[in-house]
C-alpha positions, 0 to 999 in steps of 0.5 A: 208500498212506500218502500218500493223503489222503482227503477228510474225511467230511462231518458230517450237517447238524445245524443247525436250518435243515437239520432244518426244511427236512427236515421241511418237505420231508416235509410238503409233499405234505400241502398238497394234502390237506383240512384241517379249518377251524373247526367242521364245515367242510373247506377245502383248505390251498392255499385258506387266505388267508395274510392271515387267518392271523396269526403271533404272534412268541411262537410261540403260535397266535392265538385264534379261528383254526384251526391251519394252519401247520407248526412245527418239531419237536424230536427227541422230538416226531419220535419220538412222531410215528413211534410214532403212525404205527405205532400207527395203521397199517392191518392187513394186507390179507386174502387172498381165499379159494382158488378152488373148482374147478367140474366141467366148467369150464376149468381155470385156473392152479394147477388152479382152474376159471374162473368161468362166462362171461356167456353161461352165466349169461345162458342159465341166466336165460333158461331160468328154471331155478334150481339148488340143491345137493343133499348126501347124508348121507355127502357132504362140502361139498367133494365135493358142490360143483357137484352141482346139480339144477333146482328146479321153481317152485311151481305156482299153487294153483287158486283155489276155485270161486266159489259161484254165487248162486241167482237170487232168482226161483228162491229165491222159488219154493223158499220158496213150495213149502216154505210150501205144504208146511207149510200142507198138513201143518198146521204153518202155518195162516192165519185172517182178522181181521174188519178191516184197516188203513185201513178206518177212515180214522184207521188209514191208514199206522198199521202201526207203531202197530198192531204195537206195540199188538198186542205190548203187548196180548199181553204184558200180557194175562192170557190165553195169547194176544191174541184176534182181538177185541183185534186188531180193537179195536187197529186200529179204535179204539186206533190212531187217537188214538195216531197223531195224538199221535205225528205231532203230537209229531214235526210230521208230516202226517196220513198220514205214516209213522212209524219204529218206534223213535219209536212204541216210545219213545212207548208206553214213556212212556205205560206201554203198553210196559214197558222192563224187558221189552225183550229186544233188537233184530236186523236186516240182510239178511232173506235171510241165515240168520245175520241172521234167525237172530239175530232168531228166537233173541231171540224164541224163547229170548231173549238169555240162552237161558233164555226158551223158556217165556216169553211174548214179542212182536216188531215186524218192520219190512220193506219200509216195513211193520210186522207183529207176531209173538207167542209163546205157550208151552204146557206141551207146545209153543210156537206163534207168530202173525204178525199182519198188519194189511194186507188180504192175504186176501179172503173173499166179496169182503171184505178181511181182515187175517190171523193166521198161526199156526206150530206151532214156530220152524222153521215161523215161519222158513219163513213169514218166508222166503216172506212177505219174498221174495214182496214183492220186485219184478222190479227188486228181484230184479235188484238182489239178483242183482247185488249182495252184501249191504253194511252201508253200503248197507243203507238202499238194499237191498230185503233190509233188516229190523229186529226188536224183541223183548220178553219177560215176565220 
């Protein structure tokens, strides 16, 4: 009734103390969160020593100390804080895509099929079959989901069969037969020279000098080819004095071997070989057609391929022995003579050096294969059968050769 007295409504607390208490109660849970202290360091708020934080009566934060206390906020600041929270709110979570039914699976709520069980996945892995989806031209992605066929793993391609290496002894026999065949057909002819290296004591181990002098005499001679008489003169008379000079210059003993390059340099200094005539050098594995082919190309046509009609000569170093090969062009052909100062031919009990003439470059190639291969000993053949050619091991390989070529230009 009208006599009822209602208690007066309580006014909300508007005092500063109440507002402060309300805000502190809201901020209290944040005391457990991490707070940035200083530069690059994080400390817990409840670990900050109150003795470090000095409060200034003026209300300003002390300099050099990071802010770590809460101050009272007025109403305008409170509304600004609420606006910031709204602006920085996280976006709503993205809903997961709807489940796709898998044929043959157990239907779950809403008609969705359950995912495959662990045992099903494990069985698939054990069988080693991987599946991919096959779609036809009229199929849609949704209609073909789950249509799977096993993919056969790629079969390993068979490795090419390793080319079997022919034993060196077998190759020697093949090269010998080719040499005999060409000799019988007149493509290769052997003739004696009436002396040999070592017959006169001063020419012992002088093959390096003899071969270079034969090349020099052939290139400088006015005739078509160096004669047998000139070769005899080189072995018996010209070789000895030059051998002593070069050995003395190099500080070598009386019968020491000399490498070809040292002899060539000395003959160039003596004007016995023209540096301008030097065409090039080739070397490597004498049984490799590419390596020996480079040498034959230099000798037959030169480095530029234009020397087919030029007189040429070469020294050929193989198995610690040096021979000379001279090329003589004619209007209709070109023949090659291999001059070997060793006593490789015996006639009536007398040892002879030899000149072997080849009618063309093909015959010379066959001669060099037979000449070089027959020098391989049993141990050399075994080494060759076991080891492929290696440039890094050339100094120890019995197949190594060097050839130096000059052309008259």
